[in-house]
C-alpha positions as CSV (number, residue, x, y, z in Angstrom):
1,X,110.8,163.4,145.2
2,X,107.4,163.7,143.4
3,X,106.8,166.3,140.7
4,X,104.4,168.3,142.9
5,X,106.9,168.6,145.7
6,X,109.7,169.5,143.4
7,X,107.6,172.3,141.8
8,X,106.8,173.7,145.2
9,X,110.5,174.0,145.9
10,X,111.1,175.5,142.5
11,X,108.4,178.0,143.1
12,X,110.1,179.0,146.4
13,X,113.2,179.7,144.3
14,X,111.2,181.8,141.9
15,X,111.5,179.3,139.0
16,X,108.2,178.2,137.5
17,X,109.5,175.6,135.0
18,X,112.6,173.9,133.9
19,X,113.8,171.6,131.2
20,X,116.5,169.0,131.7
21,X,119.3,169.4,129.3
22,X,121.2,166.5,127.8
23,X,124.9,166.7,127.2
24,X,127.2,169.4,128.5
25,X,126.6,172.3,126.2
26,X,126.7,175.8,127.5
27,X,123.8,178.1,126.8
28,X,124.3,181.4,124.9
29,X,123.6,183.2,128.1
30,X,126.2,181.3,130.1
31,X,128.7,181.7,127.3
32,X,128.2,185.4,127.5
33,X,129.0,185.4,131.2
34,X,132.0,183.2,130.6
35,X,133.3,185.5,127.9
36,X,132.8,188.6,130.0
37,X,134.6,187.1,132.9
38,X,137.3,185.2,131.1
39,X,140.7,185.3,132.8
40,X,143.7,183.1,133.1
41,X,142.8,179.6,134.2
42,X,142.9,179.1,137.9
43,X,145.8,177.3,139.5
44,X,145.7,173.6,139.8
45,X,143.3,172.7,142.6
46,X,145.2,172.2,145.9
47,X,145.1,173.0,149.5
48,X,145.0,176.8,149.7
49,X,148.3,178.4,150.7
50,X,146.6,180.2,153.6
51,X,145.3,177.0,155.0
52,X,148.7,175.3,154.8
53,X,150.5,178.2,156.4
54,X,148.0,178.7,159.2
55,X,147.6,175.1,160.5
56,X,148.7,174.9,164.1
57,X,151.3,172.5,165.3
58,X,148.7,170.5,167.2
59,X,145.3,170.8,165.4
60,X,142.2,170.1,167.4
61,X,141.3,166.5,166.8
62,X,137.7,166.5,168.2
63,X,134.6,168.6,167.6
64,X,134.5,169.7,171.2
65,X,138.1,170.8,171.2
66,X,137.7,172.7,167.9
67,X,134.5,174.4,169.0
68,X,136.2,175.5,172.2
69,X,139.1,176.8,170.3
70,X,136.9,178.9,168.0
71,X,134.9,180.3,170.9
72,X,138.1,181.5,172.6
73,X,139.9,182.7,169.5
74,X,141.6,186.1,169.6
75,X,143.9,185.7,166.6
76,X,142.6,188.8,164.8
77,X,140.9,192.0,165.7
78,X,137.4,190.7,164.8
79,X,137.1,189.1,168.3
80,X,136.7,192.6,169.7
81,X,133.5,193.4,167.9
82,X,131.8,190.0,167.8
83,X,128.7,189.1,169.8
84,X,129.1,185.4,169.1
85,X,131.4,183.2,167.1
86,X,129.7,181.4,164.3
87,X,131.1,177.9,164.4
88,X,128.9,176.0,162.0
89,X,125.8,173.9,162.2
90,X,124.4,170.6,160.9
91,X,125.3,167.0,160.5
92,X,128.9,166.6,161.4
93,X,129.3,163.5,159.2
94,X,127.3,165.0,156.3
95,X,127.9,164.0,152.6
96,X,127.6,167.7,151.7
97,X,129.4,170.7,153.3
98,X,128.3,174.2,152.4
99,X,130.8,177.0,152.9
100,X,129.9,180.6,152.8
101,X,131.8,183.8,153.3
102,X,131.5,185.5,156.7
103,X,128.8,185.9,159.3
104,X,126.4,188.9,158.9
105,X,124.6,190.8,161.6
106,X,121.9,188.3,162.3
107,X,124.4,185.4,162.2
108,X,126.5,187.3,164.8
109,X,123.5,187.7,167.0
110,X,122.4,184.1,166.8
111,X,125.7,182.4,166.5
112,X,124.5,180.3,163.5
113,X,125.4,180.6,159.8
114,X,122.8,181.5,157.1
115,X,119.8,182.7,159.0
116,X,117.3,185.4,158.0
117,X,116.1,185.7,154.4
118,X,119.3,184.3,152.8
119,X,119.1,181.3,155.1
120,X,115.5,180.7,154.2
121,X,116.4,180.7,150.5
122,X,119.3,178.4,151.2
123,X,116.9,176.0,152.9
124,X,114.6,176.1,149.9
125,X,117.5,175.4,147.6
126,X,118.5,172.3,149.6
127,X,114.9,171.1,149.7
128,X,114.8,171.4,145.9
129,X,117.3,168.5,145.7
130,X,115.7,166.5,148.5
131,X,117.8,167.7,151.5
132,X,117.0,169.3,154.8
133,X,119.2,171.8,156.5
134,X,120.0,169.4,159.3
135,X,121.4,166.8,156.7
136,X,124.3,169.0,155.6
137,X,127.0,170.8,157.5
138,X,127.2,174.6,157.0
139,X,130.2,176.8,157.9
140,X,131.8,180.0,156.8
141,X,135.3,181.1,155.8
142,X,135.3,183.3,158.9
143,X,133.9,182.5,162.3
144,X,133.4,186.2,163.3
145,X,131.5,189.0,161.6
146,X,133.5,191.7,159.9
147,X,132.1,195.1,160.9
148,X,129.6,196.6,158.5
149,X,129.4,193.2,156.7
150,X,132.4,194.1,154.6
151,X,134.4,191.4,152.8
152,X,137.0,189.5,154.9
153,X,140.5,190.9,154.9
154,X,143.3,188.6,153.9
155,X,144.9,188.5,157.4
156,X,141.5,187.6,158.9
157,X,141.1,184.7,156.4
158,X,144.6,183.5,157.2
159,X,144.0,183.7,161.0
160,X,140.7,181.7,160.7
161,X,141.6,179.3,157.9
162,X,142.9,176.4,160.1
163,X,139.5,176.2,161.8
164,X,137.7,175.6,158.5
165,X,140.4,173.2,157.4
166,X,139.9,171.1,160.5
167,X,136.1,171.2,160.1
168,X,136.5,169.8,156.6
169,X,138.9,167.1,157.9
170,X,136.4,166.1,160.6
171,X,133.3,166.1,158.4
172,X,135.0,164.4,155.5
173,X,132.3,165.5,153.0
174,X,131.6,163.8,149.7
175,X,131.1,167.2,148.1
176,X,131.7,170.8,149.1
177,X,129.5,173.6,147.8
178,X,131.2,177.1,147.9
179,X,128.5,179.7,148.1
180,X,129.4,183.1,146.7
181,X,132.5,184.7,145.4
182,X,134.3,185.3,148.7
183,X,134.1,181.6,149.6
184,X,135.0,180.4,146.1
185,X,138.0,182.8,145.8
186,X,139.5,181.8,149.1
187,X,138.9,178.0,148.8
188,X,140.2,177.8,145.3
189,X,142.8,180.7,145.5
190,X,141.5,182.3,142.3
191,X,139.8,185.6,141.5
192,X,137.7,184.2,138.6
193,X,134.1,185.3,138.6
194,X,131.4,183.0,140.0
195,X,129.9,182.9,136.6
196,X,133.0,181.2,135.3
197,X,133.7,179.0,138.3
198,X,130.2,177.6,138.7
199,X,130.2,175.4,135.6
200,X,133.1,173.2,136.6
201,X,133.8,170.5,139.2
202,X,136.9,171.7,141.1
203,X,139.0,169.7,143.6
204,X,139.7,171.0,147.1
205,X,142.5,170.1,149.4
206,X,145.0,167.2,149.5
207,X,142.1,164.7,149.3
208,X,140.8,166.5,146.2
209,X,137.2,166.7,147.4
210,X,134.8,167.6,144.6
211,X,133.9,171.3,145.0
212,X,131.1,173.2,143.2
213,X,130.5,176.9,143.1
214,X,127.2,178.7,143.0
215,X,125.7,182.1,143.8
216,X,125.2,183.3,147.3
217,X,121.5,183.3,148.4
218,X,121.8,187.0,149.3
219,X,122.9,187.7,145.7
220,X,120.0,185.7,144.4
221,X,117.6,187.8,146.5
222,X,119.0,190.9,144.8
223,X,119.1,189.2,141.3
224,X,116.3,186.7,141.1
225,X,116.8,186.3,137.4
226,X,120.0,184.3,138.3
227,X,118.0,181.7,140.2
228,X,117.6,179.5,137.0
229,X,121.4,179.2,136.9
230,X,121.5,178.3,140.6
231,X,119.0,175.6,139.9
232,X,121.4,174.2,137.2
233,X,124.1,174.2,139.9
234,X,121.8,172.3,142.3
235,X,121.0,169.7,139.7
236,X,124.8,169.1,139.2
237,X,125.3,168.9,142.9
238,X,122.5,166.4,143.2
239,X,124.2,164.3,140.6
240,X,127.6,164.4,142.4
241,X,125.9,163.4,145.7
242,X,124.3,160.4,144.1
243,X,127.3,159.1,142.1
244,X,128.3,155.6,143.2
């Protein structure tokens, strides 16, 4: 990607300049976030208990079967208030899988994850590292919208988890990007703050897929001063995707 194109994408993120850092040192600002959010280290990365417990005896083995199962799911009360299920979108053999939290009102109306302003920002974030939306697979922890855009309840996550697990198994991504605290907490089974989780490469599932954590685009729209940190995360993601 040429410098002019890259700067256009950085401008879209609200970042006017950046300097590549050598080494793995943590900035004073990042150190402050880490100190403020320091907790016990997260458990050893593994398949989340909710995913293990909720896998059906016969998991859907094809995309068509899985999509039909999601569309007809009534495993929790969210099916009563949904307009559409939000299955996921993108390249079903992508190197990168992006996992967000739960559909919002616009996602529920359109049946597609990450639309509206947050989706536009996510698209710009992907372009900043040379990717188009159609080159990745995007999904959510939940396939139905919680009323009032509240956070998912534990029983809702448990009821929906096998769908996400099967999507990961079908995509077989090289890297997973967990977007926002809800996604990170459920995928990694930790309550550590995003500010602490985002600086490390985690391992997800029995195949130990590399997983990175970054801020949710909706959060970045509210807190544009955090976009520089998101750009650091994107550079790390780019490096993982281009590791031989």
